[in-house]
PLY file of the C-alpha trace (Angstrom):
ply
format ascii 1.0
element vertex 90
property float x
property float y
property float z
element edge 89
property int vertex1
property int vertex2
end_header
99.79 105.36 115.22
98.61 107.04 118.36
98.67 110.65 119.58
96.90 112.97 121.96
94.63 115.65 120.54
93.45 118.71 122.47
90.22 120.53 121.75
88.04 122.82 123.87
90.02 122.07 127.03
89.82 118.28 126.67
92.55 115.84 125.71
91.70 112.72 123.69
93.93 109.90 122.58
93.49 109.08 118.91
94.62 105.85 117.26
94.68 105.12 113.54
96.61 104.03 110.48
98.77 106.08 108.16
97.07 106.35 104.77
99.26 108.94 103.07
102.70 110.48 103.34
102.97 114.25 102.83
106.51 115.18 101.73
108.42 117.98 103.46
107.20 121.26 101.99
104.17 119.47 100.51
100.49 120.18 100.98
97.49 118.04 101.87
95.59 116.82 98.79
92.59 119.19 98.55
90.51 116.68 96.61
91.02 113.69 98.94
91.00 115.64 102.22
89.14 118.94 101.68
88.49 119.51 105.40
92.20 119.13 106.22
93.25 121.43 103.37
90.93 124.18 104.66
92.27 123.98 108.21
95.90 123.65 107.26
96.75 125.77 104.26
100.43 125.73 105.14
103.04 123.09 104.38
105.27 121.47 106.99
109.07 121.52 107.10
109.33 117.75 107.59
107.68 114.66 106.17
104.25 114.19 107.76
101.37 111.74 107.61
97.61 111.64 107.06
96.12 109.27 109.63
92.75 107.51 109.23
90.81 107.01 112.49
87.72 104.81 112.69
85.57 106.32 115.43
83.32 104.34 117.76
80.16 105.29 115.89
81.45 103.69 112.65
82.46 107.00 111.05
85.90 107.59 109.59
87.94 110.73 110.19
91.27 111.89 108.79
93.88 113.86 110.72
97.21 115.53 109.93
98.91 115.36 113.34
102.35 116.75 114.05
104.93 113.98 113.65
106.55 114.79 117.00
103.28 113.77 118.71
102.93 110.38 116.98
103.73 107.07 118.66
103.89 103.79 116.76
101.49 101.26 118.28
99.89 98.02 117.14
99.16 94.59 118.52
102.00 93.08 116.51
104.45 95.87 117.39
104.62 96.98 113.74
103.14 100.01 112.03
101.67 99.79 108.55
101.33 102.31 105.76
97.98 101.52 104.15
96.87 102.57 100.71
94.19 101.33 98.38
96.74 99.49 96.28
99.16 97.99 98.82
100.19 97.56 102.44
103.82 98.27 103.31
105.70 98.14 106.57
107.15 101.41 107.79
0 1
1 2
2 3
3 4
4 5
5 6
6 7
7 8
8 9
9 10
10 11
11 12
12 13
13 14
14 15
15 16
16 17
17 18
18 19
19 20
20 21
21 22
22 23
23 24
24 25
25 26
26 27
27 28
28 29
29 30
30 31
31 32
32 33
33 34
34 35
35 36
36 37
37 38
38 39
39 40
40 41
41 42
42 43
43 44
44 45
45 46
46 47
47 48
48 49
49 50
50 51
51 52
52 53
53 54
54 55
55 56
56 57
57 58
58 59
59 60
60 61
61 62
62 63
63 64
64 65
65 66
66 67
67 68
68 69
69 70
70 71
71 72
72 73
73 74
74 75
75 76
76 77
77 78
78 79
79 80
80 81
81 82
82 83
83 84
84 85
85 86
86 87
87 88
88 89
């Protein structure tokens, strides 16, 4: 998945993989993603996704972007939902 993120007057393109689906009206898991739960204490009206982004300096970050901003991208033209137990096509 890919989307543009704005912060402090700059726009960055982020690219990552979906690692979790948050149901409509659901909340981010506070144990798995404490930094996201602090920033976003509200639920969303539609299904949304937690996206894992591996940054250039080998660190991993998690984001909860708005679905309307997401674009499906990959070399194979397919997007994958990744979890620790399985890989499924979206």
